[in-house]
N, C-alpha and C positions, 0 to 999 in steps of 0.2 A: 348570317353566320354568327354564332354565339362566341363572345369573347372568352377566352380561356386563360388560365394561369398554369404555367409549367414550372416545376422546380427540376433543375439539372444539377446533379452532384457529381463532381469529378475531384479526385484527390491527389493528383500529381501531374507532372509536366505533360505527359502524353495524353492523359485524360483532359487536361486543359485544352490541348490542341484539338482533340476529337470533339470535345464538347463545344468549342468555338465554331467548328464547321457545322455541327448540327444546329446550333443556335442561328447561324446565318441562314441556313436552308429553311428553318422554321420561320424566321422573320420574312423570308421571301414568300413563303406559302401563306402565312397568316400574320401579316405585319401589325395587327392590332393586338395580338396575344401578349401577355406579360410573361417574361422569363426571368426567374430568379434562381439563386442556388449557391453552390460552392464551386470556386474555380479561381483561375489566376488571371494574369494580364491578357491573355488572348480571348478568354470568355468575356471579360469586361469590354474589351474592344469590339466584340461581337455583339454588344447590347444587353449582356446579362447583368442584372443587378446582383452582385455577389454578396451574400450574408456572411460567408467565411472565405478567407484567402487560402487557397489550397497549397500555397508555398509553405505554410506553417504546419502542415500535416503530411507533407510529401516525404515519408520515410518507408523503408522496407526492412523486414526482418524482425524477429521476435525481441531481440535485445534492443534494437534501435527503436521499436515502438515503445517499449517500456520507458526508455530515456526521454521520449517526447510525449508521454502519456497525458501530462497536464494539459498541453495544447490541444491534443486530439479530443480529450474529454470535453474541453470548453467548446470546440468546434461542434461536436456531436450534440451537446446541449443546446447550442445556438440553433441548429437545424430542427431539432425536436421541438423547441419552443415555437419556431416559425410554422412547422406543420400543424401544431395545435392552435395557434392564434389566427392564422390565415392559411387554411389548407388549400394547397394547389389542386387542380382538377386531375393532375397526373404527375407522378414522381418518376423522373428518368434517372437511373443510376448508371454511372460509367466506370466499369473496372472496380478497382480498389475494393476487393471484396470483403475483407475483415471488417472494415468500417461500414461499408454500404449494406451489407447483409444485416448488421445490427440496426442500421437506420431503417431497413426495409421491414423489420419486425415491428418497429414503432408505427410506421406508416400503415402497415397492415392492420394493426390494432385500431388505428383511427379511421379505417375504411378508405384509405387513399389508394387508388389503383397505381400499380407500379410496372414500368417497362425497364428491363435491364439491357443496356446497350454495351456491348463488348463483354462477353461472358468471362467470369472467373475461369481460370485454366484447370477445370475439373478433370480434363484428360491427362494432366501432369501429376496432380496431387490432390488429396482430400476430395476424392470423388463423391463421398457422402453428402457434399454440399448440394448435389443435384436435387436431392429430396427436399432440402430446405428452400431452394429456388422454386421448385415446383409448388411448394405450399404458399410461398409469398408473392411470387411474381405472376403477373397476368400474361406477359408476353417477353420474350427474349430475343434480341437481335444479335446475330453471331457473325463473326468475320471470316471464319473458315468453314467450308462446306462439310467437313467431317464432324463438326460440332452439332449439326442438325440431328443426326440419328441419336446422339447421346441424350438430347433434351426430349426429343419426341417420344423416345421410349419411356421417358419418366412422365409423360403426359403434359409436357409444357408446350404452349403455343410458341413455336420457335421459327424465326425467319432468317434465312442467310441473306445478308445485304452486301457482302463483299467487304474488302479492306480499304479503309479511307486513305491509307497511304498512296493508293494508286492515284488519287486526285492531289494529295499533298506533295507528292514527288514529281508527277508529270504536270506539264511537259518538262522533259529533262533539260537541265541548264547546260548550254554548250560551254566548253572549257574557255574559249576566248571571251565570251560574255561574262563568265564568273571571275576571270582574271581582272577584267575591267571593273566589275562591281566591287571587288575586294581591293582594287588599287594596287595590283601586283603585276610584276613581270614574270614571264615563264622561267622555270629553273629546270636543271636536269632532273630533279627528283623532289617530290612533295609527299609527305605522310600526314594524314589527318589523325588527330588524337580525340576520341570522343569518350570522356570519362564519366558521362552519365548526367542525370538531371536531379539527383538527390544529394544533399550536402554530405552525408556520411559516405555514400558511394564514391563521390569525387574526392573526398579526403583520403580514402582508401586507395583508389585506383591511379589518381593523377600522379603521385610521386613515383609510383612504379613505372608509369608511362614515360615520365621525364628521365628516369634512370635508363630506361631502354633507348630513349632518344639520344642520350649522351653516348651510349656504345655505338649506336648506328652512325652518329656524326664523326666518330673518330676515323672511319674509313671512307666517309662520304662528306668532305668538307663543304660541298655545295648543297647539301640536303636542306630542306625547309620543313617546319612543323607548323600545322595550322590547327587551331582548337576553336570549334564552335561552342559557345558557352550558353547552356540553357537559361531561360529567364528566371528559373528558380534558384540559380546559383550566384553567389556574390562575386562579381567580376574582380573586385579589388583583391580577394583572397587568391584567386588564380594568378592574377598579375604579380602579386608578391612572390608566390612559389615559382612562377615561370622566370622572373628576374633573377632569383637566386641560382637557377640552373646554368645561366650564361649561355644559353642556346638561342639560335635564331628561331624563336617562337612567336607567331602571331595569334592573338586571341581576338575573336569577333563574337558579337552577340547574336545568338541564333545563326542564320545563314548556313544551315547544315547542307542544303542542297549545293550551294555554291562551293563550300569547302570540299565536298566530296567530288564535284566536277573537276576541281583543280588537282586533287590528290591522285597519287598513283596507287596508293593502298591506305588502309586505315587500321588503327587499333581501337576497338569499340567495346564499350561496357555492354554486357549481355542485356538484351531487352529489345524494345521496338526498334531502336536505332540499328540494330543488326539487320533488320528487314529493310529499313530505309537505305542502308548501305548496299544491300544486295539489289534493290530496285534501281539504284544509281549505277549499278555495274561495277562495283569496286571490290577488289579482293580485300580480305580483312583477317585480323587475328582477333578472336573473341575472348574477353576477360571477364571473370566473375569472382568476386570476393565479398564476404559478409563477416559479421562477428562469428567467432568460433563455435559458440553455442548455437546460433542460428543455423550454421552450416551442419553441425552435428544432427540437429533435430530434423532439418531438411532432408538429409541423407536417409533417414528413417522413413520419410513420407513420400519422397519424390522418386518415381521409378521411370526414368527416362535415359535413353542412350545418349541424347544430346541435350544441351542446356541453351544454346543459342537459338533464338526464334527463327532465324534464317535457315539454319540447319533442320530445325524441327519441321518447318513448312516444306523444305526440300525433301525431307524423309531420309536424309542421310548426312553424315558429317562431312561437309564440303570445306567450310572454313575451320582452321584449327582453333581449339578451345583450351584455354588455360584457366584452371578453377583452383580457387583458394590458395593453398601453399605454392601452386605453380606460377602464381602471378608475381613474378620477380622481374626486375630489369633484364637479367640475363636471359631468362626464358622468352620474354616478349621479344627482345632483340633477336634472339635466334630464329624465332618463327618468322618474324618480319623480314629478316635478312634473306631467308630462303625464298620468300615471295619476291622481294625487290631484285634479288640476283638472278632470277630465272623468268625472263618474259613469257616464256612459253607455258610455264606453271601458272603464272599470274593470269594469262589469257584464258587458260582452261578453267581456273577457278571462277573467273568472271562469267564465263559461258554457263557453267553449272549452276552459279547463284541465280542467273536469270530465269531458271526454271521456276523459281518462286512466283514470278508474276503470273504464270499460267494458273496457279492454284488459288489466286486471291479474288477471282471474279472480275468484272468489268469496272470501269470508272463509274462514279456516281454513288458511292456508298452512303455518304452523308445525306444525299438527296433521298435515297431509298429509306434510310433511317427516319428522316424527318416525315416522309410521306406515311410511314408506319405510325409515327407518333400522332400525326393529325387524324388519320383514320381512326385510330384507337380512341383518341380524346373525344372526337365528335361522335363516337358511338355510345359515349357515357351520358345518360340523361343529366341535364342541369338541375 
């Protein structure tokens, strides 16, 4: 077997997680291969030599990207320099489309074959990117079965590998086990607050979540709030904001599955976390807010009935969604109170969200993705 070099580029916390799972599977299949790229703590722990720390470029939204543009440009130039100086045998791009498609153009010019793992959400907005992907990418690995038709019609070699969350969430954590892991006793009611994995997102959503928690705590003195903090977020910042609230709030680094196992319901920032919450069988309120200009432009481009990924996969709005100006303490508390006060409604929502699992393929997505990378890379002449 020829020794190969793979570059994996992920740009935010979810990409770092998926990239780490892919890297571990690649290491298992081809332990002598070199893996470099852009990623965070998880990818480094999986043996990836990171040339760029993805924490520095983990932003979303037009306005937010402009504010972080110098750091993003530095990261981009670092990776382009690496592609030129020591070209990998294959470049694997994970999500983060605005950055990664620009990088793909540079790699394509250099003759470096590209696999895209976790498709840009062309079915939601900017469908024209399918043509760009078809021109630049040799193979795309998608998480949802409905994505296959989109890419195959455009002439892209597309493979459905399933969703890696099925491996990352399963086996489910039992509540008693999670309580022990977190060092907690059981209480009458627990709410999880998942404010996101990007700094600006957390700064926007966490204060509103805390405001809602204050309202909920007025009528439920025994209620407890748990916050799993992404590795990309400064714990000290959240500790300071939480302390000012005077609420019974516990912050833990990561441990999302354990927190959701303990929780009766959750308030969740729109994104992959909504899918993880659904797979853990928890009712939720989904919240989404970005800079006003980003939202205005997004409304012109995005044509969807739902914004939460769990609702999108389910094909209907199961969990309530609060968007932009609706993200207030009062509205979050109102929707959460409706869930907590009605066990029958909560159980029905949990059953309906469980339907997401059937649409995500079987377990082993990261393994199938790694096998695709190995097969593709070894088919390229040295």
